N, C-alpha and C positions, 0 to 999 in steps of 0.2 A: 394540314394534319392528317395521321395514320389513323385507319382506327381500327378497335380492337387492340392495342397496343399501350393504350394508356392507361392507367388506376384511377375508380373513379372520384371525382372529387367533391367534397363534402364544403359548403360552402358555410355549413351553419354547424360546422364542427366543435364541440364540448372539452375543455380543457377542464379537469378538475385537480387543486392545488391539495395538498394535506392541509393545510391552514382551512380549507372550505370554500375559498375563492373560486368561481367559477368563471371560466372565458369563452368567448363563442369566435371562432375561428376561421377559416379556411384552410381545409389541411385534407391527405386521401386517405386519413385514418377518423372514424366517426366520432371516436372517444377517446381522450388519455389523461394518462393521471399522471401528476408530477408532485414532484415532493416540494419544490419551493417557486417559488413566481414572485413578480416584484410586488405585489401587497405585503409576503410575509419576509424580502431578502432583505438583510441588514446593511446594505449598499443603499437600496430605495429608502428604507425607514430610516435610518439613521441611529437603529437600535443596535447593539450589540448583541447577537445569539449565539447558543453554543449549537454548532450544526454538524457536529459529530455525533451520530446516533447510532451508528455502527461501530465504533466503537474503535477506528481504526489509529486513534493516535497513541491509545494505551499499547493497543496490538503494535505497532512500531515499537513502542519504548521498551515491553516484553522480549522484542526480537535482537533492538540492539544492547539490552543488560544481560542477554542468552550467548551474541556473539561475545562481548566481551569477558565472559568469565571462562568461555570457551578458549578464549586466543591466551588467559591466563594460565591456564590451564595448561596448553603448549608449550610454554615457556618455560614453565616449571620442571615441566617433560624433559627439556633440550638442557637445561641449566643442571644436569645432574653431577655431582661431583665424583669423580672416581677415586678411589681408594691409593693409596701409596702403590700395594701389587698389584692396583689393574696396570699403572703407571710404567711398571719396570717392566712387565710381559711386555708392553707397547715396547719400551727404548730396547728389549733383548732382541725382539721382532724386526724391528729396522736395523741394529746393528748386523744380524744373523744374516739378510739380504744383502746389504752394502757392503 
């Protein structure tokens, strides 16, 4: 193994979870903070728990509603009904060309 190219290895690194659980493991970082661990993860505990702490689902729903509203607004602009006078102008221009 080459010397002075590998990071320092901590065999007693501490991992702190947001739930308060402390885990000791080997790592190249002496201390880590995580949001979820096996002690509080719903898969391991069997309890249903809301994990959306940053509001990502709500933000996605807002963006989807906004996109749908913009799409309907564009459709309304495209489907503008022409008046009879406008239709006559278009028809008369086509007759003059052809």
